[in-house]
Each structure stands twice: as structure tokens, then as C-alpha cells.
DOGU-380554 format. One record per residue (C-alpha): residue in one letter; z, y, x. Coordinates in steps of 0.001 Angstrom, whole numbers, padded with zeros to 6 digits, always signed. Each point is the difference from the previous one (the first is absolute). Example, Ala and Ser with C-alpha at 12.3 -4.5 7.8 and 13.67 -1.06 7.14 Angstrom:
A+007800-004500+012300/S-000660+003440+001370/
This chain:
M+078607+049670+124624/T-003299-000230+002212/A-001918+002536+000942/V-003573+001365-001171/H-002664-000679+002158/T-003274+001756+000137/D-002923+000053+001398/R+000123+003576+001199/P+002491+001308+003097/R+001435+003306-000958/T-001721+002696+002282/D+001985+002270+001974/A-000894+003510-002811/T+001003-002466-002320/N+003584-000812+001466/A-000106+003922+001169/A-000878+001242-003555/R+002576-002131-001653/S+002794+000951+002208/H-000950+003755-000455/A+000783-000871-004042/D+002956-002000+000836/R+001488+003800+002020/T-001216+001771-002349/G-000216-001819-003612/A-004014+002065+000010/R-002924-001255-001241/T-002485+001163+002281/D-000103+001565+003503/E-000001+003677-001608/A+002519-000857-001677/A+001977-001171+002631/D-000588+002644+002396/V+001290+002338-002578/I+002837-001724-000137/T+000530-000164+003272/G-000360+003292+000960/A+002364+001094-002865/R+002774-002787+001324/D-000014+001747+003884/R+000382+003304-001857/I+002917-001534-001585/D+001409-001207+002831/A-000266+003428+002022/L+001513+001785-003301/D+002871-002856+000078/D+000808+001214+003810/R-000143+003173-000597/I+002110-000318-003379/I+002507-002128+002414/G-000003+002680+002514/L+000910+002660-002352/I+002905-002164-001430/Q+001241-000437+003506/E-000221+003624+000334/R+001780+000947-002882/M+003200-002766+001049/A+000268+002286+003045/V+000978+003413-001924/S+001754-002245-002290/A+002041-000547+002465/V+000339+003247+001537/I+000914+001497-003634/Q+002595-002919-000319/E+001344+000604+003270/A+000575+003881-001106/R+001336-000846-003025/L+002644-002255+001780/S+001440+002394+002407/S+000396+002511-002059/G+002406-002523-002334/G-002808-001347-002388/R-001407-002540-001470/R-002616-002010+001399/V-002116-000209-003336/N-000465+003106-002139/L-000886-001409-003491/A-000782+002917-001569/R-003189+000160+002964/E-000552-003690-000878/M-000701+000796-003914/E-002409+002659+001277/V-001595-002137+001904/L-000561-002842-002421/T-001113+002808-002159/H-002471+000991+001700/Y-001435-003613+000644/R+000261-000830-003423/D-002195+003046-000989/A-002328-000502+003133/L-000963-003877-000330/G+001873-000929-003666/K+002574-002742-000552/P-001116-002163+003217/G+000657+003556+001767/T+003642-000115-000726/S+000518-003421+002002/L-002456+000928+002709/A+002501+002687+000786/M+003277-001725-000660/T-001286-002276+002865/M-000772+002829+002066/L+003387+001381-000549/E+001950-002920+000716/L-002232-000438+003166/C+000989+003867+001112/R+003818-000264-001280/G+000489-002623+003113/R+003338-001868-000332/I+002227+001253-002348/
């Protein structure tokens, strides 16, 4: 394969615009700016969600320890069904999958 040669070298602005489009998929600078700002917000939300899940894991560990030390089982299936229903009602069918993953994270080793 041979490279196509043009008489016009790419300018820094052309390269920057292409790079901006490659990162965001946008075709205009305005759209790229919106996407970049929205992605920054999503990243911040993801950090908060991860922190909340970690907090939930810690609280779940306290509950499990109390249950086990009283002679109970680590997992309360009736409670897990309540959580699954809550997520499904709020988020639809994908909410159930999300809740299952969260519950798996919070159970620890069984």
C-alpha cells in the first residue's frame, strides 16, 4: 500500500479538530465541548456511585457479622428479594442485574 500525498500539510488546527472528534465522536467543536463536559460529570457521578457502593459494602459487613455472631446465616434471602424488587421497580429489568451485582459485592465470601 502506498501513502496518498497531498500538497497541503495538515495544520495544527486540523490535527486538533480531528483529535477532538476522535475522542468524542463529535463533528463540531460545540458538540465536542458538550460531550466533554458531560463525560466529566459522568466520571464524577461514577466516583460517587463507587464510593456509595463501598460504603454499602461496609454496612453490609456489619449486618453480616451481627447476624453470624447471633447464630444466624450470612445471607438473608428474603431481604435480598426486597432489594431486587426495589431496583427492578426503579430501573426496570436491568435494575435487577445491577442489584444482583451489588448484592454479590456486598455479600463478601460465602
